PyMOL Python script that loads the backbone (N, CA, C, O; Angstrom):
from pymol import cmd

cmd.read_pdbstr("""\
ATOM      1  N   MET A   1      53.594 -21.444 -31.101  1.00  0.00           N
ATOM      2  CA  MET A   1      53.538 -22.557 -30.105  1.00  0.00           C
ATOM      3  C   MET A   1      54.098 -21.990 -28.752  1.00  0.00           C
ATOM      4  O   MET A   1      55.122 -21.309 -28.701  1.00  0.00           O
ATOM      5  N   VAL A   2      53.391 -22.308 -27.736  1.00  0.00           N
ATOM      6  CA  VAL A   2      53.797 -21.823 -26.432  1.00  0.00           C
ATOM      7  C   VAL A   2      54.605 -23.205 -25.917  1.00  0.00           C
ATOM      8  O   VAL A   2      54.285 -24.394 -25.896  1.00  0.00           O
ATOM      9  N   LYS A   3      55.875 -22.427 -25.488  1.00  0.00           N
ATOM     10  CA  LYS A   3      56.878 -23.430 -24.765  1.00  0.00           C
ATOM     11  C   LYS A   3      56.749 -23.340 -23.286  1.00  0.00           C
ATOM     12  O   LYS A   3      56.293 -22.332 -22.746  1.00  0.00           O
ATOM     13  N   THR A   4      57.173 -24.456 -22.585  1.00  0.00           N
ATOM     14  CA  THR A   4      57.172 -24.625 -21.362  1.00  0.00           C
ATOM     15  C   THR A   4      58.429 -25.344 -20.845  1.00  0.00           C
ATOM     16  O   THR A   4      58.967 -26.127 -21.627  1.00  0.00           O
ATOM     17  N   THR A   5      58.946 -25.179 -19.662  1.00  0.00           N
ATOM     18  CA  THR A   5      60.175 -25.849 -19.027  1.00  0.00           C
ATOM     19  C   THR A   5      59.674 -26.977 -18.128  1.00  0.00           C
ATOM     20  O   THR A   5      58.689 -26.827 -17.405  1.00  0.00           O
ATOM     21  N   ILE A   6      60.318 -28.018 -18.185  1.00  0.00           N
ATOM     22  CA  ILE A   6      60.123 -29.230 -17.053  1.00  0.00           C
ATOM     23  C   ILE A   6      61.517 -29.502 -16.561  1.00  0.00           C
ATOM     24  O   ILE A   6      62.575 -29.487 -17.190  1.00  0.00           O
ATOM     25  N   SER A   7      61.285 -29.749 -15.326  1.00  0.00           N
ATOM     26  CA  SER A   7      62.492 -30.113 -14.307  1.00  0.00           C
ATOM     27  C   SER A   7      62.688 -31.473 -14.361  1.00  0.00           C
ATOM     28  O   SER A   7      61.746 -32.175 -13.991  1.00  0.00           O
ATOM     29  N   ILE A   8      63.817 -32.066 -14.781  1.00  0.00           N
ATOM     30  CA  ILE A   8      64.004 -33.345 -14.732  1.00  0.00           C
ATOM     31  C   ILE A   8      65.569 -33.616 -14.115  1.00  0.00           C
ATOM     32  O   ILE A   8      66.375 -32.693 -14.238  1.00  0.00           O
ATOM     33  N   GLN A   9      65.947 -34.711 -13.539  1.00  0.00           N
ATOM     34  CA  GLN A   9      67.280 -35.026 -12.749  1.00  0.00           C
ATOM     35  C   GLN A   9      68.044 -35.078 -14.232  1.00  0.00           C
ATOM     36  O   GLN A   9      67.634 -35.372 -15.355  1.00  0.00           O
ATOM     37  N   LYS A  10      69.361 -34.653 -13.716  1.00  0.00           N
ATOM     38  CA  LYS A  10      70.300 -34.851 -14.657  1.00  0.00           C
ATOM     39  C   LYS A  10      70.607 -36.286 -15.334  1.00  0.00           C
ATOM     40  O   LYS A  10      71.020 -36.432 -16.484  1.00  0.00           O
ATOM     41  N   SER A  11      70.314 -37.379 -14.359  1.00  0.00           N
ATOM     42  CA  SER A  11      70.519 -38.634 -14.764  1.00  0.00           C
ATOM     43  C   SER A  11      69.621 -39.040 -15.585  1.00  0.00           C
ATOM     44  O   SER A  11      69.853 -39.960 -16.369  1.00  0.00           O
ATOM     45  N   THR A  12      68.414 -38.391 -15.527  1.00  0.00           N
ATOM     46  CA  THR A  12      67.169 -38.902 -16.142  1.00  0.00           C
ATOM     47  C   THR A  12      67.426 -38.256 -17.784  1.00  0.00           C
ATOM     48  O   THR A  12      67.236 -38.968 -18.770  1.00  0.00           O
ATOM     49  N   LYS A  13      67.874 -36.834 -17.886  1.00  0.00           N
ATOM     50  CA  LYS A  13      68.289 -36.401 -19.131  1.00  0.00           C
ATOM     51  C   LYS A  13      69.351 -37.442 -19.917  1.00  0.00           C
ATOM     52  O   LYS A  13      69.242 -37.864 -21.069  1.00  0.00           O
ATOM     53  N   MET A  14      70.384 -37.718 -18.965  1.00  0.00           N
ATOM     54  CA  MET A  14      71.272 -38.544 -19.832  1.00  0.00           C
ATOM     55  C   MET A  14      70.831 -39.785 -20.280  1.00  0.00           C
ATOM     56  O   MET A  14      71.183 -40.222 -21.376  1.00  0.00           O
ATOM     57  N   LYS A  15      69.943 -40.511 -19.379  1.00  0.00           N
ATOM     58  CA  LYS A  15      69.302 -41.524 -20.077  1.00  0.00           C
ATOM     59  C   LYS A  15      68.523 -41.503 -21.132  1.00  0.00           C
ATOM     60  O   LYS A  15      68.729 -42.366 -21.985  1.00  0.00           O
ATOM     61  N   ILE A  16      67.589 -40.658 -21.316  1.00  0.00           N
ATOM     62  CA  ILE A  16      66.917 -40.311 -22.442  1.00  0.00           C
ATOM     63  C   ILE A  16      67.703 -39.794 -23.687  1.00  0.00           C
ATOM     64  O   ILE A  16      67.349 -39.983 -24.851  1.00  0.00           O
ATOM     65  N   SER A  17      68.702 -39.187 -23.330  1.00  0.00           N
ATOM     66  CA  SER A  17      69.417 -38.778 -24.615  1.00  0.00           C
ATOM     67  C   SER A  17      70.123 -39.831 -25.473  1.00  0.00           C
ATOM     68  O   SER A  17      70.551 -39.670 -26.616  1.00  0.00           O
ATOM     69  N   GLU A  18      70.171 -40.989 -24.688  1.00  0.00           N
ATOM     70  CA  GLU A  18      70.713 -42.042 -25.360  1.00  0.00           C
ATOM     71  C   GLU A  18      69.772 -42.499 -26.642  1.00  0.00           C
ATOM     72  O   GLU A  18      70.279 -43.106 -27.585  1.00  0.00           O
ATOM     73  N   PHE A  19      68.476 -42.190 -26.611  1.00  0.00           N
ATOM     74  CA  PHE A  19      67.428 -42.326 -27.607  1.00  0.00           C
ATOM     75  C   PHE A  19      67.424 -41.389 -28.579  1.00  0.00           C
ATOM     76  O   PHE A  19      66.755 -41.608 -29.588  1.00  0.00           O
ATOM     77  N   LYS A  20      68.158 -40.193 -28.454  1.00  0.00           N
ATOM     78  CA  LYS A  20      68.076 -38.969 -29.129  1.00  0.00           C
ATOM     79  C   LYS A  20      68.672 -39.218 -30.409  1.00  0.00           C
ATOM     80  O   LYS A  20      69.755 -39.803 -30.393  1.00  0.00           O
ATOM     81  N   LEU A  21      68.181 -38.889 -31.515  1.00  0.00           N
ATOM     82  CA  LEU A  21      68.705 -38.957 -32.931  1.00  0.00           C
ATOM     83  C   LEU A  21      69.563 -37.559 -33.093  1.00  0.00           C
ATOM     84  O   LEU A  21      69.359 -36.549 -32.419  1.00  0.00           O
ATOM     85  N   PRO A  22      70.513 -37.694 -34.069  1.00  0.00           N
ATOM     86  CA  PRO A  22      71.020 -36.510 -34.478  1.00  0.00           C
ATOM     87  C   PRO A  22      70.187 -35.599 -34.839  1.00  0.00           C
ATOM     88  O   PRO A  22      69.172 -35.865 -35.483  1.00  0.00           O
ATOM     89  N   ASN A  23      70.592 -34.134 -34.381  1.00  0.00           N
ATOM     90  CA  ASN A  23      69.742 -32.970 -34.964  1.00  0.00           C
ATOM     91  C   ASN A  23      68.360 -33.094 -34.378  1.00  0.00           C
ATOM     92  O   ASN A  23      67.650 -32.175 -34.787  1.00  0.00           O
ATOM     93  N   GLU A  24      67.670 -34.000 -33.475  1.00  0.00           N
ATOM     94  CA  GLU A  24      66.616 -34.196 -32.881  1.00  0.00           C
ATOM     95  C   GLU A  24      66.466 -33.408 -31.635  1.00  0.00           C
ATOM     96  O   GLU A  24      67.275 -33.653 -30.740  1.00  0.00           O
ATOM     97  N   THR A  25      65.427 -32.364 -31.399  1.00  0.00           N
ATOM     98  CA  THR A  25      65.030 -31.912 -30.204  1.00  0.00           C
ATOM     99  C   THR A  25      64.660 -32.577 -29.237  1.00  0.00           C
ATOM    100  O   THR A  25      64.002 -33.575 -29.532  1.00  0.00           O
ATOM    101  N   TYR A  26      64.890 -32.344 -27.885  1.00  0.00           N
ATOM    102  CA  TYR A  26      64.295 -33.186 -26.639  1.00  0.00           C
ATOM    103  C   TYR A  26      62.751 -32.912 -26.846  1.00  0.00           C
ATOM    104  O   TYR A  26      62.093 -33.732 -26.207  1.00  0.00           O
ATOM    105  N   ASP A  27      62.024 -32.065 -27.502  1.00  0.00           N
ATOM    106  CA  ASP A  27      60.644 -32.071 -27.792  1.00  0.00           C
ATOM    107  C   ASP A  27      60.275 -33.200 -28.609  1.00  0.00           C
ATOM    108  O   ASP A  27      59.445 -34.068 -28.337  1.00  0.00           O
ATOM    109  N   GLU A  28      61.098 -33.069 -29.800  1.00  0.00           N
ATOM    110  CA  GLU A  28      60.882 -34.054 -30.833  1.00  0.00           C
ATOM    111  C   GLU A  28      61.139 -35.481 -30.154  1.00  0.00           C
ATOM    112  O   GLU A  28      60.200 -36.241 -30.389  1.00  0.00           O
ATOM    113  N   LEU A  29      61.931 -35.930 -29.546  1.00  0.00           N
ATOM    114  CA  LEU A  29      62.423 -37.121 -28.771  1.00  0.00           C
ATOM    115  C   LEU A  29      61.439 -37.394 -28.074  1.00  0.00           C
ATOM    116  O   LEU A  29      60.944 -38.493 -28.324  1.00  0.00           O
ATOM    117  N   LEU A  30      60.737 -36.529 -26.917  1.00  0.00           N
ATOM    118  CA  LEU A  30      59.911 -36.927 -26.169  1.00  0.00           C
ATOM    119  C   LEU A  30      58.407 -37.478 -26.764  1.00  0.00           C
ATOM    120  O   LEU A  30      57.673 -38.329 -26.262  1.00  0.00           O
ATOM    121  N   LEU A  31      58.210 -36.675 -28.031  1.00  0.00           N
ATOM    122  CA  LEU A  31      56.951 -36.944 -28.903  1.00  0.00           C
ATOM    123  C   LEU A  31      57.112 -38.287 -29.554  1.00  0.00           C
ATOM    124  O   LEU A  31      56.163 -39.029 -29.806  1.00  0.00           O
ATOM    125  N   ARG A  32      58.223 -38.525 -29.781  1.00  0.00           N
ATOM    126  CA  ARG A  32      58.578 -39.997 -30.583  1.00  0.00           C
ATOM    127  C   ARG A  32      58.370 -40.993 -29.515  1.00  0.00           C
ATOM    128  O   ARG A  32      57.667 -41.993 -29.660  1.00  0.00           O
ATOM    129  N   LEU A  33      59.047 -40.664 -28.371  1.00  0.00           N
ATOM    130  CA  LEU A  33      58.808 -41.890 -27.410  1.00  0.00           C
ATOM    131  C   LEU A  33      57.376 -42.082 -26.834  1.00  0.00           C
ATOM    132  O   LEU A  33      57.008 -43.169 -26.388  1.00  0.00           O
ATOM    133  N   TYR A  34      56.549 -40.928 -26.866  1.00  0.00           N
ATOM    134  CA  TYR A  34      55.220 -40.828 -26.405  1.00  0.00           C
ATOM    135  C   TYR A  34      54.255 -41.829 -27.755  1.00  0.00           C
ATOM    136  O   TYR A  34      53.340 -42.636 -27.588  1.00  0.00           O
ATOM    137  N   GLU A  35      54.794 -41.447 -28.809  1.00  0.00           N
ATOM    138  CA  GLU A  35      54.076 -42.102 -29.971  1.00  0.00           C
ATOM    139  C   GLU A  35      54.404 -43.486 -30.115  1.00  0.00           C
ATOM    140  O   GLU A  35      53.636 -44.250 -30.700  1.00  0.00           O
ATOM    141  N   ASN A  36      55.549 -43.885 -29.596  1.00  0.00           N
ATOM    142  CA  ASN A  36      55.871 -45.234 -29.751  1.00  0.00           C
ATOM    143  C   ASN A  36      55.339 -46.138 -28.559  1.00  0.00           C
ATOM    144  O   ASN A  36      55.063 -47.331 -28.686  1.00  0.00           O
ATOM    145  N   ALA A  37      55.238 -45.443 -27.437  1.00  0.00           N
ATOM    146  CA  ALA A  37      54.649 -46.020 -26.276  1.00  0.00           C
ATOM    147  C   ALA A  37      53.098 -46.212 -26.374  1.00  0.00           C
ATOM    148  O   ALA A  37      52.509 -47.116 -25.782  1.00  0.00           O
ATOM    149  N   CYS A  38      52.514 -45.325 -27.138  1.00  0.00           N
ATOM    150  CA  CYS A  38      51.148 -45.514 -27.483  1.00  0.00           C
ATOM    151  C   CYS A  38      50.631 -46.603 -28.391  1.00  0.00           C
ATOM    152  O   CYS A  38      49.521 -47.118 -28.261  1.00  0.00           O
ATOM    153  N   LYS A  39      51.659 -46.967 -29.475  1.00  0.00           N
ATOM    154  CA  LYS A  39      51.463 -47.814 -30.321  1.00  0.00           C
ATOM    155  C   LYS A  39      51.800 -49.297 -29.639  1.00  0.00           C
ATOM    156  O   LYS A  39      51.139 -50.298 -29.919  1.00  0.00           O
ATOM    157  N   ARG A  40      52.710 -49.300 -28.880  1.00  0.00           N
ATOM    158  CA  ARG A  40      52.814 -50.579 -28.002  1.00  0.00           C
ATOM    159  C   ARG A  40      51.661 -50.935 -27.040  1.00  0.00           C
ATOM    160  O   ARG A  40      51.404 -52.124 -26.850  1.00  0.00           O
ATOM    161  N   GLN A  41      51.004 -50.035 -26.466  1.00  0.00           N
ATOM    162  CA  GLN A  41      49.983 -49.909 -25.602  1.00  0.00           C
ATOM    163  C   GLN A  41      48.815 -50.748 -26.457  1.00  0.00           C
ATOM    164  O   GLN A  41      48.343 -51.840 -26.142  1.00  0.00           O
ATOM    165  N   LEU A  42      48.480 -49.934 -27.627  1.00  0.00           N
ATOM    166  CA  LEU A  42      47.398 -50.517 -28.310  1.00  0.00           C
ATOM    167  C   LEU A  42      47.834 -51.891 -28.990  1.00  0.00           C
ATOM    168  O   LEU A  42      46.942 -52.705 -29.230  1.00  0.00           O
ATOM    169  N   GLU A  43      49.138 -52.191 -29.312  1.00  0.00           N
ATOM    170  CA  GLU A  43      49.394 -53.697 -29.575  1.00  0.00           C
ATOM    171  C   GLU A  43      49.054 -54.653 -28.460  1.00  0.00           C
ATOM    172  O   GLU A  43      48.412 -55.681 -28.673  1.00  0.00           O
ATOM    173  N   PHE A  44      49.525 -54.275 -27.175  1.00  0.00           N
ATOM    174  CA  PHE A  44      49.220 -54.997 -26.054  1.00  0.00           C
ATOM    175  C   PHE A  44      47.834 -55.069 -25.972  1.00  0.00           C
ATOM    176  O   PHE A  44      47.355 -56.194 -26.112  1.00  0.00           O
ATOM    177  N   LEU A  45      46.959 -53.999 -25.750  1.00  0.00           N
ATOM    178  CA  LEU A  45      45.502 -54.262 -25.558  1.00  0.00           C
ATOM    179  C   LEU A  45      44.768 -55.154 -26.935  1.00  0.00           C
ATOM    180  O   LEU A  45      43.739 -55.804 -26.748  1.00  0.00           O
ATOM    181  N   ASN A  46      45.321 -55.099 -28.077  1.00  0.00           N
ATOM    182  CA  ASN A  46      44.680 -55.786 -28.927  1.00  0.00           C
ATOM    183  C   ASN A  46      45.125 -57.068 -29.232  1.00  0.00           C
ATOM    184  O   ASN A  46      44.563 -57.699 -30.127  1.00  0.00           O
ATOM    185  N   ASP A  47      46.179 -57.601 -28.532  1.00  0.00           N
ATOM    186  CA  ASP A  47      46.836 -58.978 -28.545  1.00  0.00           C
ATOM    187  C   ASP A  47      45.809 -60.050 -27.981  1.00  0.00           C
ATOM    188  O   ASP A  47      45.263 -59.819 -26.902  1.00  0.00           O
ATOM    189  N   ARG A  48      45.568 -61.064 -28.589  1.00  0.00           N
ATOM    190  CA  ARG A  48      44.584 -61.992 -28.412  1.00  0.00           C
ATOM    191  C   ARG A  48      45.240 -63.218 -27.875  1.00  0.00           C
ATOM    192  O   ARG A  48      44.601 -64.214 -27.535  1.00  0.00           O
ATOM    193  N   THR A  49      46.484 -63.117 -27.813  1.00  0.00           N
ATOM    194  CA  THR A  49      47.056 -64.327 -27.476  1.00  0.00           C
ATOM    195  C   THR A  49      46.636 -64.613 -25.912  1.00  0.00           C
ATOM    196  O   THR A  49      46.558 -63.681 -25.111  1.00  0.00           O
ATOM    197  N   ASN A  50      46.402 -65.822 -25.582  1.00  0.00           N
ATOM    198  CA  ASN A  50      46.072 -66.158 -24.281  1.00  0.00           C
ATOM    199  C   ASN A  50      44.652 -65.722 -23.805  1.00  0.00           C
ATOM    200  O   ASN A  50      44.322 -65.649 -22.621  1.00  0.00           O
ATOM    201  N   CYS A  51      43.822 -65.430 -24.915  1.00  0.00           N
ATOM    202  CA  CYS A  51      42.383 -65.084 -24.487  1.00  0.00           C
ATOM    203  C   CYS A  51      41.463 -66.109 -24.688  1.00  0.00           C
ATOM    204  O   CYS A  51      41.623 -66.986 -25.538  1.00  0.00           O
ATOM    205  N   VAL A  52      40.401 -66.028 -23.859  1.00  0.00           N
ATOM    206  CA  VAL A  52      39.242 -67.042 -24.117  1.00  0.00           C
ATOM    207  C   VAL A  52      38.231 -66.225 -24.182  1.00  0.00           C
ATOM    208  O   VAL A  52      38.317 -65.025 -23.919  1.00  0.00           O
ATOM    209  N   THR A  53      36.934 -66.955 -24.627  1.00  0.00           N
ATOM    210  CA  THR A  53      35.671 -66.266 -24.857  1.00  0.00           C
ATOM    211  C   THR A  53      34.956 -66.348 -23.431  1.00  0.00           C
ATOM    212  O   THR A  53      35.297 -67.047 -22.476  1.00  0.00           O
ATOM    213  N   LEU A  54      33.985 -65.545 -23.512  1.00  0.00           N
ATOM    214  CA  LEU A  54      33.327 -65.360 -22.132  1.00  0.00           C
ATOM    215  C   LEU A  54      32.545 -66.731 -21.890  1.00  0.00           C
ATOM    216  O   LEU A  54      32.548 -67.136 -20.728  1.00  0.00           O
ATOM    217  N   ASP A  55      31.959 -67.397 -22.727  1.00  0.00           N
ATOM    218  CA  ASP A  55      31.395 -68.653 -22.589  1.00  0.00           C
ATOM    219  C   ASP A  55      32.693 -69.583 -22.069  1.00  0.00           C
ATOM    220  O   ASP A  55      32.558 -70.133 -20.976  1.00  0.00           O
ATOM    221  N   GLU A  56      33.648 -69.734 -22.631  1.00  0.00           N
ATOM    222  CA  GLU A  56      34.818 -70.669 -22.110  1.00  0.00           C
ATOM    223  C   GLU A  56      35.178 -70.076 -20.634  1.00  0.00           C
ATOM    224  O   GLU A  56      35.232 -70.877 -19.700  1.00  0.00           O
ATOM    225  N   ALA A  57      35.369 -69.002 -20.454  1.00  0.00           N
ATOM    226  CA  ALA A  57      35.626 -68.579 -18.941  1.00  0.00           C
ATOM    227  C   ALA A  57      34.555 -68.922 -18.104  1.00  0.00           C
ATOM    228  O   ALA A  57      34.803 -69.355 -16.978  1.00  0.00           O
ATOM    229  N   ARG A  58      33.205 -68.770 -18.557  1.00  0.00           N
ATOM    230  CA  ARG A  58      32.143 -69.051 -17.611  1.00  0.00           C
ATOM    231  C   ARG A  58      32.087 -70.553 -17.384  1.00  0.00           C
ATOM    232  O   ARG A  58      31.619 -71.043 -16.356  1.00  0.00           O
ATOM    233  N   ASP A  59      32.616 -71.304 -18.451  1.00  0.00           N
ATOM    234  CA  ASP A  59      32.509 -72.929 -18.243  1.00  0.00           C
ATOM    235  C   ASP A  59      33.597 -73.181 -17.212  1.00  0.00           C
ATOM    236  O   ASP A  59      33.423 -73.907 -16.233  1.00  0.00           O
ATOM    237  N   TYR A  60      34.518 -72.661 -17.436  1.00  0.00           N
ATOM    238  CA  TYR A  60      35.698 -72.965 -16.628  1.00  0.00           C
ATOM    239  C   TYR A  60      35.370 -72.691 -15.104  1.00  0.00           C
ATOM    240  O   TYR A  60      35.556 -73.561 -14.252  1.00  0.00           O
ATOM    241  N   PHE A  61      34.920 -71.551 -14.834  1.00  0.00           N
ATOM    242  CA  PHE A  61      34.400 -71.290 -13.427  1.00  0.00           C
ATOM    243  C   PHE A  61      33.374 -72.241 -12.849  1.00  0.00           C
ATOM    244  O   PHE A  61      33.567 -72.850 -11.797  1.00  0.00           O
ATOM    245  N   LYS A  62      32.531 -72.320 -13.409  1.00  0.00           N
ATOM    246  CA  LYS A  62      31.413 -73.187 -13.313  1.00  0.00           C
ATOM    247  C   LYS A  62      31.909 -74.685 -12.799  1.00  0.00           C
ATOM    248  O   LYS A  62      31.512 -75.182 -11.745  1.00  0.00           O
ATOM    249  N   SER A  63      32.748 -75.265 -13.619  1.00  0.00           N
ATOM    250  CA  SER A  63      33.308 -76.538 -13.515  1.00  0.00           C
ATOM    251  C   SER A  63      34.364 -76.482 -12.360  1.00  0.00           C
ATOM    252  O   SER A  63      34.529 -77.524 -11.726  1.00  0.00           O
ATOM    253  N   ASN A  64      35.057 -75.438 -12.039  1.00  0.00           N
ATOM    254  CA  ASN A  64      36.157 -75.346 -11.068  1.00  0.00           C
ATOM    255  C   ASN A  64      35.514 -74.753  -9.524  1.00  0.00           C
ATOM    256  O   ASN A  64      35.968 -74.978  -8.402  1.00  0.00           O
ATOM    257  N   TYR A  65      34.638 -74.152  -9.801  1.00  0.00           N
ATOM    258  CA  TYR A  65      34.146 -73.209  -8.333  1.00  0.00           C
ATOM    259  C   TYR A  65      32.644 -73.525  -8.066  1.00  0.00           C
ATOM    260  O   TYR A  65      31.964 -72.879  -7.269  1.00  0.00           O
ATOM    261  N   ASN A  66      32.224 -74.494  -8.744  1.00  0.00           N
ATOM    262  CA  ASN A  66      30.716 -75.153  -8.514  1.00  0.00           C
ATOM    263  C   ASN A  66      29.783 -73.545  -8.374  1.00  0.00           C
ATOM    264  O   ASN A  66      28.918 -73.387  -7.512  1.00  0.00           O
ATOM    265  N   CYS A  67      30.139 -72.540  -9.314  1.00  0.00           N
ATOM    266  CA  CYS A  67      29.213 -71.444  -9.494  1.00  0.00           C
ATOM    267  C   CYS A  67      27.871 -71.887 -10.213  1.00  0.00           C
ATOM    268  O   CYS A  67      26.987 -71.060 -10.433  1.00  0.00           O
TER     269      CYS A  67
END
""", "prot")
cmd.dss("prot")
cmd.show_as("cartoon", "prot")
cmd.util.cbc("prot")
cmd.orient("prot")
């Protein structure tokens, strides 16, 4: 595996270290945070709360905007 170095502010390292589990490397931490962010993004994109069908949207705009 090829390793690389990234430069971050000391304050940023302190903030993300709050999420670090015992014996977890920063590489593992960042990967875990990334995977959790991906899961949350998919949940957000798949959330059907407050969604309407295209027909409902079309009817709404026709009745409210004289389209």
